[in-house]
Structures are given as structure tokens and as C-alpha cells.
RODO-2510 file (C-alpha; in nm, 4 decimals, decimal comma):
residues 347
     n   res          X          Y          Z
     1     m     4,9021     7,2913    11,9967
     2     g     5,1203     7,1550    11,7175
     3     q     5,4993     7,1636    11,7133
     4     p     5,6195     7,4650    11,5052
     5     g     5,8624     7,3846    11,2287
     6     f     6,0644     7,5393    10,9478
     7     w     5,7807     7,5100    10,6972
     8     d     5,5436     7,6948    10,9326
     9     l     5,7806     7,9935    10,9375
    10     e     5,8228     7,9833    10,5599
    11     a     5,4455     7,9684    10,5057
    12     r     5,3978     8,2726    10,7318
    13     q     5,6632     8,4653    10,5389
    14     q     5,4935     8,3797    10,2088
    15     k     5,1637     8,5163    10,3408
    16     l     5,3343     8,8430    10,4324
    17     e     5,4837     8,8674    10,0847
    18     q     5,1477     8,7935     9,9200
    19     k     4,9909     9,0812    10,1129
    20     k     5,2543     9,3150     9,9631
    21     d     5,3753     9,4116    10,3086
    22     f     5,5527     9,7511    10,2956
    23     l     5,8599     9,6229    10,4780
    24     s     5,8970     9,3457    10,2215
    25     r     5,8942     9,5991     9,9383
    26     l     6,1312     9,8299    10,1267
    27     n     6,3711     9,5407    10,1838
    28     r     6,3550     9,4304     9,8215
    29     l     6,3714     9,7675     9,6452
    30     v     6,6216     9,9709     9,8493
    31     p     6,9899     9,9119     9,7554
    32     w     7,1041     9,8516    10,1129
    33     e     7,4611     9,7562    10,0243
    34     t     7,5073    10,1108     9,8897
    35     f     7,5214    10,2293    10,2515
    36     r     7,7804     9,9765    10,3707
    37     p     8,0985    10,1749    10,2850
    38     v     7,9780    10,4687    10,4978
    39     l     7,8606    10,2443    10,7814
    40     e     8,1918    10,0585    10,7890
    41     e     8,3642    10,3871    10,8770
    42     i     8,2384    10,3287    11,2315
    43     r     8,4825    10,0368    11,2554
    44     v     8,7908    10,1955    11,1024
    45     k     8,9901    10,0977    11,4108
    46     p     9,0944     9,7296    11,3744
    47     r     9,0035     9,4744    11,6410
    48     k     9,2860     9,3868    11,8804
    49     s     9,1816     9,0228    11,8881
    50     q     8,9626     8,7894    11,6867
    51     a     8,8523     8,6162    12,0068
    52     g     8,5017     8,6600    12,1421
    53     r     8,1751     8,7258    11,9640
    54     k     8,1755     8,8248    11,6014
    55     p     8,0774     9,1952    11,5707
    56     l     7,7243     9,2671    11,4568
    57     d     7,6726     9,3636    11,0940
    58     v     7,6592     9,7441    11,0620
    59     l     7,3922     9,7117    10,7940
    60     l     7,1719     9,5185    11,0374
    61     l     7,2072     9,7973    11,2954
    62     f     7,1336    10,0632    11,0329
    63     k     6,8179     9,8829    10,9249
    64     m     6,7112     9,8701    11,2895
    65     l     6,7372    10,2507    11,2987
    66     v     6,5233    10,2634    10,9835
    67     l     6,2588    10,0535    11,1616
    68     q     6,2803    10,2860    11,4593
    69     k     6,2110    10,5922    11,2452
    70     l     5,9326    10,4203    11,0517
    71     y     5,7437    10,3257    11,3666
    72     t     5,8704    10,5855    11,6196
    73     i     5,9694    10,3421    11,8913
    74     s     6,2282    10,3635    12,1681
    75     d     6,5477    10,1578    12,1756
    76     e     6,3970     9,9223    12,4348
    77     d     6,0746     9,8781    12,2370
    78     l     6,2757     9,8231    11,9205
    79     e     6,4637     9,5348    12,0812
    80     y     6,1352     9,3811    12,1977
    81     q     5,9539     9,4311    11,8661
    82     v     6,2349     9,2738    11,6632
    83     n     6,2194     8,9680    11,8887
    84     d     5,8395     8,9601    11,8728
    85     r     5,7400     9,0534    11,5155
    86     l     5,8000     8,8232    11,2232
    87     s     5,7845     9,1101    10,9729
    88     f     6,0666     9,2904    11,1567
    89     m     6,2772     8,9750    11,1635
    90     q     6,2183     8,9185    10,7946
    91     f     6,3119     9,2794    10,7138
    92     l     6,6371     9,2367    10,9061
    93     d     6,7075     8,8940    10,7513
    94     l     6,7132     8,7361    11,0971
    95     g     6,6153     8,3808    11,1783
    96     l     6,4672     8,2611    11,5057
    97     e     6,8100     8,1348    11,6075
    98     d     6,9898     8,4661    11,5393
    99     r     7,0952     8,7115    11,8090
   100     v     6,8974     9,0367    11,8165
   101     p     7,0992     9,3507    11,9035
   102     d     6,9941     9,4895    12,2401
   103     a     6,8815     9,8440    12,3157
   104     t     7,2242     9,9529    12,4406
   105     t     7,3926     9,8356    12,1199
   106     v     7,1427    10,0337    11,9103
   107     w     7,1995    10,3443    12,1232
   108     l     7,5792    10,3152    12,0952
   109     f     7,5576    10,2662    11,7174
   110     r     7,3395    10,5762    11,6726
   111     d     7,5720    10,7692    11,9056
   112     q     7,8691    10,6809    11,6846
   113     l     7,6784    10,7966    11,3755
   114     q     7,6275    11,1288    11,5491
   115     k     7,9850    11,1692    11,6754
   116     q     8,1363    11,0835    11,3364
   117     g     7,8844    11,2818    11,1313
   118     l     7,7911    10,9726    10,9338
   119     a     7,4140    11,0297    10,9270
   120     e     7,4686    11,3167    10,6834
   121     e     7,6963    11,0947    10,4723
   122     l     7,4245    10,8291    10,4578
   123     f     7,1738    11,0896    10,3383
   124     e     7,4150    11,2100    10,0681
   125     t     7,4915    10,8522     9,9642
   126     f     7,1270    10,7849     9,8885
   127     a     7,0922    11,1249     9,7206
   128     s     7,3726    11,0234     9,4814
   129     y     7,2000    10,6914     9,4181
   130     l     6,8760    10,8720     9,3290
   131     q     7,0638    11,0918     9,0835
   132     a     7,2299    10,7928     8,9188
   133     s     6,8991    10,6031     8,8997
   134     g     6,7134    10,8661     8,6996
   135     y     6,5454    11,0449     8,9893
   136     q     6,7213    11,3752     8,9331
   137     a     6,5556    11,6830     9,0806
   138     q     6,3116    11,8236     8,8248
   139     d     6,0539    12,1005     8,7681
   140     g     6,1827    12,3416     9,0317
   141     q     6,2097    12,3256     9,4090
   142     i     5,9857    12,3939     9,7067
   143     i     6,1266    12,5305    10,0312
   144     d     5,9548    12,5132    10,3679
   145     a     6,0176    12,4460    10,7359
   146     t     5,8377    12,2591    11,0102
   147     l     5,8590    12,2913    11,3872
   148     i     6,0051    11,9953    11,5745
   149     p     5,8771    11,9919    11,9337
   150     v     6,0817    11,8505    12,2197
   151     p     5,9774    11,7906    12,5826
   152     k     5,9448    12,1288    12,7558
   153     q     6,2074    12,2288    13,0109
   154     r     6,0864    12,3223    13,3590
   155     n     6,3353    12,6038    13,4222
   156     r     6,3206    12,9182    13,6321
   157     k     6,3100    13,2560    13,4531
   158     d     6,6687    13,3385    13,5480
   159     e     6,7834    12,9997    13,4172
   160     n     6,6043    13,0523    13,0853
   161     k     6,7631    13,3959    13,0548
   162     q     7,1107    13,2492    13,0991
   163     v     7,0417    12,9703    12,8478
   164     k     6,9246    13,2239    12,5859
   165     q     7,2523    13,4089    12,6370
   166     g     7,4456    13,0909    12,5667
   167     q     7,5391    13,0349    12,9309
   168     v     7,4941    12,7254    13,1474
   169     p     7,3487    12,8028    13,4944
   170     e     7,6064    12,7407    13,7659
   171     a     7,3672    12,5181    13,9642
   172     w     7,3413    12,2832    13,6634
   173     q     7,7192    12,2640    13,6268
   174     q     7,7429    12,1388    13,9842
   175     q     7,4912    11,8616    13,9066
   176     p     7,6134    11,6702    13,5973
   177     h     7,3137    11,4357    13,5989
   178     k     7,0716    11,7295    13,5991
   179     l     7,2712    11,9062    13,3282
   180     s     7,2552    11,5961    13,1059
   181     q     6,8748    11,6233    13,1119
   182     k     6,8673    11,9921    13,0172
   183     d     6,8376    12,0957    12,6537
   184     v     7,0379    12,4175    12,6252
   185     d     7,0024    12,4322    12,2449
   186     a     6,6242    12,4241    12,1919
   187     r     6,4402    12,7567    12,1768
   188     w     6,0880    12,9019    12,1912
   189     t     5,9101    13,0574    11,8943
   190     k     5,5585    13,1715    11,8092
   191     k     5,3490    13,0706    11,5130
   192     g     4,9897    13,1805    11,4687
   193     g     4,9914    13,3210    11,8207
   194     v     5,0870    12,9822    11,9702
   195     s     5,4221    12,9235    12,1438
   196     y     5,6375    12,6231    12,0441
   197     y     5,9575    12,4873    12,1976
   198     g     6,2170    12,2870    12,0104
   199     y     6,3843    12,2888    11,6700
   200     k     6,3094    12,3380    11,3001
   201     n     6,3644    12,1106    11,0046
   202     h     6,4123    12,3325    10,6974
   203     i     6,3863    12,1405    10,3699
   204     s     6,3990    12,1790     9,9953
   205     s     6,2151    11,9184     9,7878
   206     d     6,1878    11,8896     9,4116
   207     v     5,8506    11,9389     9,2456
   208     r     5,8417    11,6298     9,0224
   209     f     5,9417    11,3469     9,2568
   210     g     5,9009    11,5042     9,6010
   211     f     6,2337    11,3872     9,7466
   212     i     6,4048    11,5951    10,0141
   213     r     6,7122    11,7287     9,8333
   214     q     6,8573    11,9695    10,0918
   215     f     6,7855    12,0315    10,4603
   216     v     6,9091    12,2308    10,7591
   217     v     6,8266    12,1696    11,1262
   218     t     6,8184    12,4736    11,3578
   219     d     6,6623    12,5750    11,6858
   220     a     6,3015    12,6926    11,6585
   221     s     6,3829    13,0633    11,6927
   222     v     6,5739    13,0809    11,3616
   223     h     6,3575    13,2548    11,1002
   224     d     6,2844    13,0475    10,7910
   225     s     6,4446    13,3012    10,5576
   226     q     6,7812    13,2909    10,7402
   227     v     6,8742    12,9491    10,5978
   228     l     6,7301    12,9938    10,2485
   229     g     7,0752    13,0103    10,0909
   230     h     7,1719    12,6733    10,2405
   231     l     6,8614    12,5057    10,0979
   232     l     6,8913    12,6015     9,7324
   233     d     6,9403    12,2933     9,5163
   234     l     7,1794    12,3906     9,2391
   235     e     7,1324    12,0504     9,0704
   236     n     6,7704    12,1210     8,9784
   237     p     6,7635    12,2338     8,6113
   238     d     6,4388    12,4302     8,6607
   239     d     6,5031    12,7739     8,8114
   240     r     6,1747    12,8099     9,0023
   241     v     6,1993    12,8427     9,3829
   242     c     5,8542    12,8101     9,5433
   243     a     5,8040    12,9204     9,9037
   244     d     5,5464    13,0846    10,1274
   245     s     5,5436    13,4499    10,2280
   246     a     5,7800    13,3937    10,5228
   247     y     6,0650    13,3816    10,2708
   248     r     5,9677    13,6962    10,0816
   249     s     6,1565    14,0234    10,0987
   250     e     6,2856    14,2600     9,8336
   251     e     6,6423    14,1584     9,9211
   252     i     6,5727    13,7833     9,8916
   253     v     6,3918    13,8230     9,5589
   254     e     6,6781    14,0375     9,4246
   255     v     6,9465    13,7886     9,5336
   256     l     6,7576    13,4917     9,3898
   257     e     6,7176    13,6696     9,0571
   258     l     7,0886    13,7574     9,0510
   259     m     7,1645    13,3869     9,1060
   260     g     6,9467    13,2975     8,8079
   261     f     6,6455    13,1702     9,0020
   262     e     6,2835    13,2591     8,9317
   263     p     6,1264    13,3276     9,2739
   264     p     5,7498    13,2572     9,2609
   265     i     5,7258    13,3305     9,6357
   266     n     5,3898    13,4210     9,7855
   267     e     5,3359    13,7890     9,8548
   268     r     5,2139    13,8954    10,1960
   269     a     4,9925    14,1714    10,3224
   270     y     5,1132    14,4429    10,5580
   271     r     4,9320    14,6751    10,7975
   272     n     4,7287    14,9265    10,5961
   273     r     4,8485    14,7594    10,2781
   274     p     4,6298    14,4564    10,1997
   275     l     4,6838    14,2338     9,9001
   276     s     4,4995    14,3205     9,5814
   277     e     4,2705    14,0661     9,4176
   278     a     4,5355    14,0095     9,1509
   279     q     4,7987    13,9378     9,4177
   280     k     4,5646    13,6976     9,5978
   281     a     4,4951    13,5152     9,2720
   282     a     4,8699    13,4920     9,2017
   283     n     4,9292    13,3528     9,5520
   284     r     4,6632    13,0865     9,4980
   285     e     4,8260    12,9841     9,1705
   286     r     5,1713    12,9603     9,3335
   287     s     5,0272    12,7632     9,6248
   288     r     4,9122    12,4854     9,3933
   289     t     5,2763    12,3929     9,3484
   290     r     5,4039    12,4959     9,6903
   291     a     5,1424    12,2831     9,8683
   292     k     5,3171    11,9686     9,7445
   293     v     5,5789    12,0129    10,0163
   294     e     5,3062    11,9444    10,2727
   295     h     5,3184    11,5820    10,1561
   296     v     5,6553    11,5526    10,3299
   297     f     5,5376    11,6796    10,6662
   298     g     5,2031    11,5035    10,6274
   299     c     5,3899    11,1761    10,5778
   300     w     5,5906    11,2481    10,8926
   301     v     5,2692    11,2828    11,0941
   302     m     5,0572    11,0115    10,9325
   303     a     5,3153    10,7453    10,8449
   304     l     5,6324    10,8167    11,0428
   305     g     5,4920    10,8697    11,3890
   306     g     5,4879    11,2492    11,4127
   307     k     5,7520    11,5176    11,4631
   308     l     5,8315    11,5004    11,8354
   309     v     6,2007    11,4410    11,9157
   310     r     6,2891    11,3120    12,2632
   311     t     6,6660    11,3510    12,2437
   312     i     6,8522    11,6349    12,4132
   313     g     7,0618    11,8927    12,2285
   314     l     7,1036    12,0151    11,8722
   315     a     7,3638    11,7523    11,7759
   316     h     7,1332    11,4629    11,8658
   317     a     6,8349    11,6363    11,7038
   318     q     7,0436    11,6815    11,3884
   319     t     7,1212    11,3080    11,3731
   320     n     6,7645    11,2016    11,4411
   321     l     6,6138    11,4414    11,1875
   322     t     6,8763    11,3509    10,9269
   323     l     6,7807    10,9854    10,9657
   324     k     6,4116    11,0743    10,9474
   325     n     6,4668    11,2771    10,6291
   326     l     6,6547    10,9792    10,4846
   327     v     6,3796    10,7342    10,5827
   328     y     6,1223    10,9626    10,4191
   329     n     6,3271    10,9478    10,0974
   330     l     6,3498    10,5686    10,1228
   331     k     5,9741    10,5518    10,1606
   332     r     5,9247    10,7889     9,8684
   333     f     6,1639    10,5809     9,6578
   334     v     5,9598    10,2665     9,7262
   335     f     5,6480    10,4561     9,6197
   336     w     5,7981    10,5537     9,2833
   337     q     5,9544    10,2136     9,2240
   338     s     5,6142    10,0538     9,2835
   339     q     5,4430    10,2681     9,0190
   340     p     5,3813    10,1034     8,6777
   341     t     5,5179    10,4090     8,4984
   342     h     5,8065    10,4865     8,7310
   343     s     6,0676    10,4190     8,4640
   344     e     5,9064    10,6780     8,2382
   345     m     5,8950    10,9341     8,5187
   346     a     6,2594    10,8715     8,6026
   347     g     6,3674    10,8967     8,2413
***
């Protein structure tokens, strides 16, 4: 076996670039420095001493979280993969001699994002960049929600009853370690006769570019229509709001029209009142546009490792889903930037 050298590493990196590796394009096309001002808010408090190790770059830690969401890997696996995979090292601009942040450091960094509410700021920062770069929301908006499963809780009936009432069972309070493993925010819901446990990610995406423009994270029991008002994107110049029948009611349609929106929302059948052929045809026509939102959730399943969240509590779910929504937008941005006609579409 030959002695590895600098030129061997460079040759391997060139091969990755020649193969148009996605991480290479992501690294090259995304304006990473745009996020630095928000990330630096984590370190507002000045260091007491300049002695000791130099603090890790916040942008490096943020990019590690991006890798984590792209490949759905744990903090421990992330540490290992960054040490093991050349493409990860190249994405993070790390050399073989550089120190790789450990799993605990990654966890603490993400925890600070959650406590300071910075994940939402990062999402808004990139949203502003998209606006300034010609990717303004266009052609109307599509609203939908997807269930986010979490590991099921093995609770007794009386414990579940207390949790639903917003109470913490006394036995859990006496066992802090047990309580830390109990998700008192997630809820059950039914869809298509099947029960699901967890949260919901409610989103609004624009029709032309398919970026997530607004989102709300709730427990799974919250009906889709309850957060409709929080999802409306007032920046979209087209007044169409496309959604499935779960969002339709006379009150919602009336309010949307009063706000100046055109609500092409699917109609639904009721007992003893089926849809007419004309209504079915209209639903099919609306669904041609509305179906585009499935690209978002399809990408989550096929390219971002699925929807399952393993954290505990709404606050942590909010941070994780905010980061995942942001990573989806980064991925979508790379797609458009890689298209030969992207400048025309963004014009």
C-alpha cells in the first residue's frame, strides 16, 4: 500500500467535483455567510479569557446540522460520518488535520438554537435572500399539512387522560429521568381510519418555485383549518389559495374572499349529499395545481430521510422541523440554480 499524500486527497476531491456531487453544488451555490449574523447571536456573551481552544466556527456547526437533516443521522453518527467521509469533510471545508466537532458539541449547538429561537430566524434569513435573488413567491400558494410521527409513548390510560388535560402525572414528577423521556405535547389523531401519534407540519408553498414560504408546527390533533390564517403568504401577488377539502367551510371561503383571496379549495361530499359530476371535475382541475405541494413531502420521504422525529416535546420538534423546512428550501434553491433557464424563471 502506497503512502497517501496531499495530491491523493486533491485528486479524490476533483473526482467528486467531476461527478457533480450534490454536496459540492450545495456548498458552492448556497450563500452560507448570509446565515453568520444570526448564528453569531449564540455567542453574544463575550469570552472571559482568550486562553484555551479557539471556539468552533458557528457556520461549521450549522452546516453539520444541514448534513444531519439531509441524511437523517444521529449526533453520534454525524460525528463518525464527518470523520469517515471525504464528501462530508469537503462540504465542511475541513482538512484531515482539522478537529471535528463531537456529538455533544452538535447537541449543545442545536439546543442553543432552540432556546434562543434562532432556527426560525435562519429560515427567515434565507426567505429574505430568496426574495432579493428573484425567487419571489409567484402564481398563488398551496396549503397543506403532513403528520410527523414520533416514538409512541407506553402510558397507562389514566396517565394519557391527565396528559390530554395538560397535567403531568404525579408519578412522573417524582422520577425526573422518566419524565424527561415522556412527550407530553404530542397527540393522537386519525386519518383514513388509521391512528397516528405525533405532530403536524403545516406549510404554504408558492406555485411557481415550490419553496416553503410559511409554516406552523402543532401537535397532531390540531385540525388543518385551524392554522390557515397563520399560513397565508401576503407577499404572493397572485390571490389564489389552493388547498384540499379539509380546509373548506363556508366561513373560511367567506373570510378568504373578504381578505382579497380567491379560494379554489376542493369541495367535499357529505352524507346524503354527494358531489355532482361538475363538482368532481372542478376538484380534479384544482388538484392539478394543489398536487404540486406533494413534491415537498415526497422530497422529505425520498431525499431527506422521512418524517419521523425522535426528539421529545413541541419545542424540540419545532426546531427540528424548522431546520428541515430550511434544508428543503436549500435543496430546492440548488435545483433552480442548476437549471439552464433559472435566471429567466427568477426574473
